[in-house]
Biopython code that builds the backbone (N, CA, C, O; Angstrom):
import numpy as np
from Bio.PDB.StructureBuilder import StructureBuilder

atoms = [
    (1, "MET", "N", (-0.350, 31.192, -4.421)),
    (1, "MET", "CA", (0.254, 30.711, -2.964)),
    (1, "MET", "C", (1.216, 29.452, -3.899)),
    (1, "MET", "O", (1.021, 28.896, -4.979)),
    (2, "VAL", "N", (1.968, 29.391, -3.183)),
    (2, "VAL", "CA", (3.354, 28.623, -3.673)),
    (2, "VAL", "C", (3.461, 27.740, -2.436)),
    (2, "VAL", "O", (3.285, 28.414, -1.420)),
    (3, "PHE", "N", (3.647, 26.703, -2.236)),
    (3, "PHE", "CA", (3.834, 25.544, -1.177)),
    (3, "PHE", "C", (5.454, 24.965, -1.150)),
    (3, "PHE", "O", (5.753, 24.587, -2.283)),
    (4, "PRO", "N", (6.338, 24.829, -0.381)),
    (4, "PRO", "CA", (7.049, 24.126, -0.157)),
    (4, "PRO", "C", (7.005, 23.319, -0.484)),
    (4, "PRO", "O", (5.840, 22.976, -0.685)),
    (5, "LEU", "N", (8.208, 22.121, -0.898)),
    (5, "LEU", "CA", (8.155, 20.448, -0.671)),
    (5, "LEU", "C", (9.143, 20.354, 0.870)),
    (5, "LEU", "O", (10.341, 20.618, 0.968)),
    (6, "LEU", "N", (8.508, 20.044, 1.618)),
    (6, "LEU", "CA", (9.174, 19.921, 2.788)),
    (6, "LEU", "C", (10.332, 17.980, 2.725)),
    (6, "LEU", "O", (11.456, 17.671, 3.122)),
    (7, "ARG", "N", (9.508, 17.418, 2.205)),
    (7, "ARG", "CA", (10.393, 16.182, 1.170)),
    (7, "ARG", "C", (11.310, 16.412, 0.979)),
    (7, "ARG", "O", (12.251, 16.052, 1.686)),
    (8, "LYS", "N", (11.416, 17.108, -0.061)),
    (8, "LYS", "CA", (12.565, 17.472, -0.442)),
    (8, "LYS", "C", (14.107, 17.653, 0.479)),
    (8, "LYS", "O", (15.162, 17.036, 0.619)),
    (9, "GLU", "N", (13.343, 19.128, 1.057)),
    (9, "GLU", "CA", (14.312, 19.570, 2.385)),
    (9, "GLU", "C", (14.421, 18.720, 3.257)),
    (9, "GLU", "O", (15.578, 18.389, 3.515)),
    (10, "GLN", "N", (13.607, 18.232, 3.823)),
    (10, "GLN", "CA", (14.312, 17.061, 4.958)),
    (10, "GLN", "C", (14.180, 15.261, 4.362)),
    (10, "GLN", "O", (13.272, 14.523, 3.980)),
    (11, "PRO", "N", (15.584, 15.169, 4.559)),
    (11, "PRO", "CA", (15.059, 13.846, 4.174)),
    (11, "PRO", "C", (15.125, 12.702, 4.729)),
    (11, "PRO", "O", (16.317, 12.563, 5.000)),
    (12, "MET", "N", (14.496, 11.686, 5.104)),
    (12, "MET", "CA", (13.944, 10.576, 5.354)),
    (12, "MET", "C", (15.361, 10.585, 6.826)),
    (12, "MET", "O", (16.536, 10.952, 6.836)),
    (13, "SER", "N", (14.479, 10.008, 7.832)),
    (13, "SER", "CA", (15.656, 10.049, 9.100)),
    (13, "SER", "C", (14.860, 8.811, 10.107)),
    (13, "SER", "O", (13.830, 8.148, 9.990)),
    (14, "ASP", "N", (16.231, 8.946, 11.397)),
    (14, "ASP", "CA", (15.001, 7.602, 12.198)),
    (14, "ASP", "C", (14.238, 8.179, 13.160)),
    (14, "ASP", "O", (13.652, 7.710, 14.136)),
    (15, "TYR", "N", (14.364, 9.520, 12.624)),
    (15, "TYR", "CA", (13.327, 9.423, 13.936)),
    (15, "TYR", "C", (11.728, 10.308, 13.523)),
    (15, "TYR", "O", (11.375, 11.012, 12.577)),
    (16, "CYS", "N", (10.949, 9.733, 15.013)),
    (16, "CYS", "CA", (9.029, 9.642, 14.746)),
    (16, "CYS", "C", (8.597, 10.072, 16.042)),
    (16, "CYS", "O", (8.626, 9.412, 17.081)),
    (17, "ALA", "N", (8.262, 11.040, 15.905)),
    (17, "ALA", "CA", (7.334, 12.032, 16.979)),
    (17, "ALA", "C", (6.376, 11.472, 16.858)),
    (17, "ALA", "O", (5.718, 11.980, 17.766)),
    (18, "PHE", "N", (5.654, 10.662, 16.334)),
    (18, "PHE", "CA", (4.582, 9.276, 16.751)),
    (18, "PHE", "C", (4.384, 8.708, 17.118)),
    (18, "PHE", "O", (3.299, 8.128, 17.154)),
    (19, "SER", "N", (5.698, 8.438, 17.834)),
    (19, "SER", "CA", (5.860, 6.908, 17.667)),
    (19, "SER", "C", (6.509, 7.143, 19.409)),
    (19, "SER", "O", (7.107, 8.090, 19.921)),
    (20, "LYS", "N", (6.112, 5.971, 19.891)),
    (20, "LYS", "CA", (6.135, 5.833, 21.724)),
    (20, "LYS", "C", (7.679, 5.983, 21.838)),
    (20, "LYS", "O", (8.090, 7.026, 22.349)),
    (21, "ASP", "N", (8.540, 5.093, 21.436)),
    (21, "ASP", "CA", (9.741, 5.523, 21.703)),
    (21, "ASP", "C", (10.760, 5.947, 20.593)),
    (21, "ASP", "O", (11.958, 5.674, 20.524)),
    (22, "HIS", "N", (9.791, 6.865, 19.533)),
    (22, "HIS", "CA", (11.056, 7.597, 18.518)),
    (22, "HIS", "C", (10.900, 6.713, 17.048)),
    (22, "HIS", "O", (10.733, 7.347, 16.006)),
    (23, "THR", "N", (10.959, 5.314, 17.029)),
    (23, "THR", "CA", (11.393, 4.813, 16.172)),
    (23, "THR", "C", (10.289, 4.957, 15.094)),
    (23, "THR", "O", (9.066, 4.921, 15.228)),
    (24, "CYS", "N", (11.328, 5.192, 13.588)),
    (24, "CYS", "CA", (10.218, 5.245, 13.018)),
    (24, "CYS", "C", (10.432, 3.781, 12.160)),
    (24, "CYS", "O", (11.508, 3.423, 11.681)),
    (25, "PHE", "N", (9.522, 3.244, 12.105)),
    (25, "PHE", "CA", (8.923, 1.958, 11.503)),
    (25, "PHE", "C", (9.442, 1.838, 9.615)),
    (25, "PHE", "O", (9.834, 0.862, 8.977)),
    (26, "ASN", "N", (9.177, 3.550, 9.112)),
    (26, "ASN", "CA", (9.507, 3.156, 8.310)),
    (26, "ASN", "C", (10.954, 3.216, 7.344)),
    (26, "ASN", "O", (11.204, 2.730, 6.241)),
    (27, "TRP", "N", (11.783, 4.056, 8.309)),
    (27, "TRP", "CA", (13.521, 4.283, 8.455)),
    (27, "TRP", "C", (13.741, 2.557, 8.586)),
    (27, "TRP", "O", (14.613, 2.110, 7.842)),
    (28, "ILE", "N", (13.045, 1.594, 9.441)),
    (28, "ILE", "CA", (13.810, 0.444, 9.817)),
    (28, "ILE", "C", (13.352, -0.353, 8.446)),
    (28, "ILE", "O", (14.019, -1.365, 8.231)),
    (29, "ASP", "N", (12.387, -0.076, 7.550)),
    (29, "ASP", "CA", (11.840, -1.295, 6.943)),
    (29, "ASP", "C", (13.019, -0.969, 5.634)),
    (29, "ASP", "O", (13.589, -1.863, 5.009)),
    (30, "TYR", "N", (13.242, 0.707, 5.372)),
    (30, "TYR", "CA", (14.330, 1.239, 4.478)),
    (30, "TYR", "C", (15.416, 0.328, 4.790)),
    (30, "TYR", "O", (15.814, -0.599, 4.085)),
    (31, "GLN", "N", (15.924, 0.754, 6.112)),
    (31, "GLN", "CA", (17.131, 0.371, 6.095)),
    (31, "GLN", "C", (17.384, -1.254, 5.817)),
    (31, "GLN", "O", (18.395, -1.627, 5.221)),
    (32, "LEU", "N", (16.190, -2.356, 6.390)),
    (32, "LEU", "CA", (16.319, -3.615, 5.732)),
    (32, "LEU", "C", (16.001, -3.974, 4.412)),
    (32, "LEU", "O", (16.210, -5.152, 4.121)),
    (33, "THR", "N", (15.437, -3.059, 3.341)),
    (33, "THR", "CA", (14.940, -3.303, 2.191)),
    (33, "THR", "C", (16.943, -3.156, 1.879)),
    (33, "THR", "O", (17.469, -4.146, 1.371)),
    (34, "ARG", "N", (17.602, -2.266, 2.124)),
    (34, "ARG", "CA", (18.520, -1.680, 1.302)),
    (34, "ARG", "C", (19.805, -2.790, 1.444)),
    (34, "ARG", "O", (20.643, -3.040, 0.577)),
    (35, "GLN", "N", (19.702, -3.347, 2.741)),
    (35, "GLN", "CA", (20.952, -4.322, 2.971)),
    (35, "GLN", "C", (20.219, -5.744, 1.831)),
    (35, "GLN", "O", (21.041, -6.437, 1.229)),
    (36, "GLU", "N", (19.060, -5.972, 1.690)),
    (36, "GLU", "CA", (18.784, -7.351, 1.471)),
    (36, "GLU", "C", (19.763, -6.916, -0.026)),
    (36, "GLU", "O", (20.658, -7.623, -0.490)),
    (37, "LEU", "N", (19.259, -5.458, -0.634)),
    (37, "LEU", "CA", (19.353, -5.424, -2.002)),
    (37, "LEU", "C", (20.927, -5.148, -2.069)),
    (37, "LEU", "O", (21.355, -4.845, -3.183)),
    (38, "GLU", "N", (21.553, -5.194, -1.345)),
    (38, "GLU", "CA", (22.946, -4.794, -1.250)),
    (38, "GLU", "C", (23.328, -6.092, -1.490)),
    (38, "GLU", "O", (23.891, -6.393, -2.542)),
    (39, "GLU", "N", (23.016, -7.117, -0.392)),
    (39, "GLU", "CA", (23.125, -8.901, -0.400)),
    (39, "GLU", "C", (22.629, -9.461, -1.794)),
    (39, "GLU", "O", (23.251, -10.478, -2.098)),
    (40, "ALA", "N", (21.809, -9.132, -2.602)),
    (40, "ALA", "CA", (21.000, -9.792, -3.633)),
    (40, "ALA", "C", (22.256, -9.148, -4.938)),
    (40, "ALA", "O", (22.613, -9.992, -5.759)),
    (41, "THR", "N", (22.682, -8.140, -5.033)),
    (41, "THR", "CA", (24.179, -7.609, -5.814)),
    (41, "THR", "C", (24.875, -8.537, -5.550)),
    (41, "THR", "O", (25.207, -9.266, -6.485)),
    (42, "ASP", "N", (25.206, -8.755, -4.589)),
    (42, "ASP", "CA", (26.595, -9.350, -4.467)),
    (42, "ASP", "C", (26.182, -10.778, -4.597)),
    (42, "ASP", "O", (27.070, -11.347, -5.232)),
    (43, "LEU", "N", (25.320, -11.530, -4.309)),
    (43, "LEU", "CA", (24.597, -12.727, -5.273)),
    (43, "LEU", "C", (24.928, -12.780, -6.548)),
    (43, "LEU", "O", (25.817, -13.404, -7.128)),
    (44, "CYS", "N", (24.129, -12.070, -6.912)),
    (44, "CYS", "CA", (24.324, -11.820, -8.534)),
    (44, "CYS", "C", (25.421, -11.662, -9.183)),
    (44, "CYS", "O", (25.510, -12.120, -10.323)),
    (45, "HIS", "N", (26.221, -11.149, -8.735)),
    (45, "HIS", "CA", (27.304, -10.319, -9.033)),
    (45, "HIS", "C", (28.300, -12.092, -9.269)),
    (45, "HIS", "O", (28.548, -12.606, -10.360)),
    (46, "GLY", "N", (28.601, -12.546, -8.166)),
    (46, "GLY", "CA", (29.379, -13.760, -8.275)),
    (46, "GLY", "C", (28.594, -15.076, -8.472)),
    (46, "GLY", "O", (29.279, -16.099, -8.438)),
    (47, "ASN", "N", (27.341, -15.206, -8.662)),
    (47, "ASN", "CA", (26.863, -16.543, -10.027)),
    (47, "ASN", "C", (26.758, -15.799, -10.815)),
    (47, "ASN", "O", (25.661, -16.124, -11.269)),
    (48, "TRP", "N", (27.225, -14.596, -11.643)),
    (48, "TRP", "CA", (27.364, -14.502, -12.825)),
    (48, "TRP", "C", (28.967, -15.051, -13.433)),
    (48, "TRP", "O", (29.229, -15.710, -14.439)),
    (49, "ILE", "N", (29.898, -14.458, -12.336)),
    (49, "ILE", "CA", (30.991, -15.005, -12.449)),
    (49, "ILE", "C", (31.072, -16.362, -12.704)),
    (49, "ILE", "O", (31.812, -16.829, -13.571)),
    (50, "GLU", "N", (30.499, -16.880, -12.141)),
    (50, "GLU", "CA", (30.496, -18.116, -12.173)),
    (50, "GLU", "C", (29.943, -18.917, -13.831)),
    (50, "GLU", "O", (30.564, -19.690, -14.562)),
    (51, "ILE", "N", (28.694, -18.389, -13.954)),
    (51, "ILE", "CA", (27.551, -18.400, -15.071)),
    (51, "ILE", "C", (29.100, -17.829, -16.223)),
    (51, "ILE", "O", (28.850, -18.312, -17.327)),
    (52, "GLU", "N", (29.972, -17.326, -16.274)),
    (52, "GLU", "CA", (31.166, -16.936, -17.378)),
    (52, "GLU", "C", (32.306, -17.580, -17.465)),
    (52, "GLU", "O", (33.109, -17.322, -18.361)),
    (53, "HIS", "N", (32.599, -18.826, -16.218)),
    (53, "HIS", "CA", (33.888, -19.232, -15.973)),
    (53, "HIS", "C", (33.230, -20.781, -16.535)),
    (53, "HIS", "O", (33.979, -21.675, -16.930)),
    (54, "LEU", "N", (32.053, -20.892, -16.504)),
    (54, "LEU", "CA", (31.440, -22.309, -17.126)),
    (54, "LEU", "C", (31.036, -22.495, -18.907)),
    (54, "LEU", "O", (31.113, -23.443, -19.690)),
    (55, "ARG", "N", (30.443, -20.621, -19.065)),
    (55, "ARG", "CA", (30.554, -20.766, -20.451)),
    (55, "ARG", "C", (31.916, -21.126, -21.400)),
    (55, "ARG", "O", (31.976, -21.603, -22.533)),
    (56, "ASP", "N", (32.897, -20.734, -20.540)),
    (56, "ASP", "CA", (34.032, -20.675, -21.317)),
    (56, "ASP", "C", (34.208, -21.783, -21.138)),
    (56, "ASP", "O", (34.273, -22.382, -22.211)),
    (57, "TYR", "N", (34.352, -22.537, -20.120)),
    (57, "TYR", "CA", (34.672, -24.026, -19.874)),
    (57, "TYR", "C", (33.752, -24.497, -20.931)),
    (57, "TYR", "O", (34.525, -24.761, -21.851)),
    (58, "ILE", "N", (32.761, -24.712, -21.267)),
    (58, "ILE", "CA", (31.747, -25.544, -21.981)),
    (58, "ILE", "C", (32.834, -25.618, -23.238)),
    (58, "ILE", "O", (33.545, -26.588, -23.500)),
    (59, "GLU", "N", (32.769, -23.896, -24.210)),
    (59, "GLU", "CA", (33.470, -23.682, -25.294)),
    (59, "GLU", "C", (34.694, -24.501, -25.615)),
    (59, "GLU", "O", (34.754, -25.217, -26.614)),
    (60, "VAL", "N", (35.524, -24.392, -24.865)),
    (60, "VAL", "CA", (37.497, -25.114, -24.592)),
    (60, "VAL", "C", (36.542, -26.205, -24.424)),
    (60, "VAL", "O", (35.736, -25.633, -25.158)),
    (61, "LEU", "N", (35.927, -27.268, -24.105)),
    (61, "LEU", "CA", (35.405, -28.853, -24.232)),
    (61, "LEU", "C", (34.558, -28.612, -25.621)),
    (61, "LEU", "O", (35.262, -29.131, -26.487)),
    (62, "GLN", "N", (33.616, -28.180, -26.121)),
    (62, "GLN", "CA", (33.267, -28.097, -27.225)),
    (62, "GLN", "C", (34.197, -28.068, -28.669)),
    (62, "GLN", "O", (33.995, -28.529, -29.793)),
    (63, "ALA", "N", (35.463, -27.186, -27.979)),
    (63, "ALA", "CA", (36.375, -27.018, -29.570)),
    (63, "ALA", "C", (37.277, -28.518, -29.611)),
    (63, "ALA", "O", (37.431, -29.196, -30.628)),
    (64, "ILE", "N", (37.796, -28.828, -28.311)),
    (64, "ILE", "CA", (38.495, -30.194, -28.044)),
    (64, "ILE", "C", (37.429, -31.299, -28.970)),
    (64, "ILE", "O", (37.852, -31.938, -29.933)),
    (65, "LEU", "N", (35.808, -31.387, -28.410)),
    (65, "LEU", "CA", (35.111, -32.632, -29.445)),
    (65, "LEU", "C", (35.241, -32.405, -31.075)),
    (65, "LEU", "O", (35.361, -33.364, -31.837)),
    (66, "LYS", "N", (35.198, -30.725, -31.631)),
    (66, "LYS", "CA", (35.143, -30.427, -32.616)),
    (66, "LYS", "C", (36.419, -31.071, -33.348)),
    (66, "LYS", "O", (36.416, -31.747, -34.376)),
    (67, "GLU", "N", (37.607, -30.654, -32.486)),
    (67, "GLU", "CA", (39.201, -31.201, -33.020)),
    (67, "GLU", "C", (39.022, -32.097, -33.524)),
    (67, "GLU", "O", (39.098, -32.010, -34.749)),
    (68, "HIS", "N", (38.624, -33.715, -32.836)),
    (68, "HIS", "CA", (38.446, -34.814, -32.585)),
    (68, "HIS", "C", (37.473, -35.530, -33.197)),
    (68, "HIS", "O", (37.159, -36.718, -33.127)),
    (69, "GLY", "N", (36.899, -34.288, -34.021)),
    (69, "GLY", "CA", (35.969, -35.570, -34.870)),
    (69, "GLY", "C", (33.909, -35.671, -34.009)),
    (69, "GLY", "O", (32.792, -35.666, -34.527)),
    (70, "ILE", "N", (34.328, -35.734, -32.803)),
    (70, "ILE", "CA", (33.277, -36.439, -32.048)),
    (70, "ILE", "C", (31.953, -34.819, -32.073)),
    (70, "ILE", "O", (32.063, -33.601, -31.928)),
    (71, "GLU", "N", (31.018, -35.630, -32.297)),
    (71, "GLU", "CA", (29.548, -35.079, -32.391)),
    (71, "GLU", "C", (29.333, -34.370, -31.573)),
    (71, "GLU", "O", (30.082, -34.706, -30.656)),
    (72, "ILE", "N", (28.431, -33.076, -31.104)),
    (72, "ILE", "CA", (28.216, -32.206, -29.636)),
    (72, "ILE", "C", (26.917, -33.133, -29.485)),
    (72, "ILE", "O", (26.241, -33.252, -30.507)),
    (73, "PRO", "N", (26.605, -33.618, -28.650)),
    (73, "PRO", "CA", (25.375, -33.651, -28.252)),
    (73, "PRO", "C", (24.231, -32.881, -28.021)),
    (73, "PRO", "O", (24.106, -32.233, -26.982)),
    (74, "PRO", "N", (23.604, -32.894, -28.675)),
    (74, "PRO", "CA", (22.215, -31.824, -28.648)),
    (74, "PRO", "C", (21.724, -31.373, -27.071)),
    (74, "PRO", "O", (22.057, -32.184, -26.207)),
    (75, "GLU", "N", (21.080, -30.345, -26.669)),
    (75, "GLU", "CA", (21.154, -29.603, -25.264)),
    (75, "GLU", "C", (19.763, -30.053, -25.302)),
    (75, "GLU", "O", (19.008, -29.806, -24.362)),
]
sb = StructureBuilder()
sb.init_structure("model")
sb.init_model(0)
sb.init_chain("A")
sb.init_seg("    ")
for serial, (resi, resn, name, xyz) in enumerate(atoms, 1):
    if name == "N":
        sb.init_residue(resn, " ", resi, " ")
    sb.init_atom(name, np.array(xyz, "f"), 0.0, 1.0, " ", f" {name:<3s}", serial, name[0])
structure = sb.get_structure()
């Protein structure tokens, strides 16, 4: 006997037959988590751009220091 996978055929929706107002709490959690992940991705991307800019700036400053014979202090 083969049992069909109902989950594969029916994607997650916001309807719940077991709730008084038919609101699916798993759907609400999914939506909130997805929104938080999108915000985190945007923040990480912005931070990475700033880090790359600062690294380039440091490299330029170190090159100027070396050019003038000034020792670069340790980190």
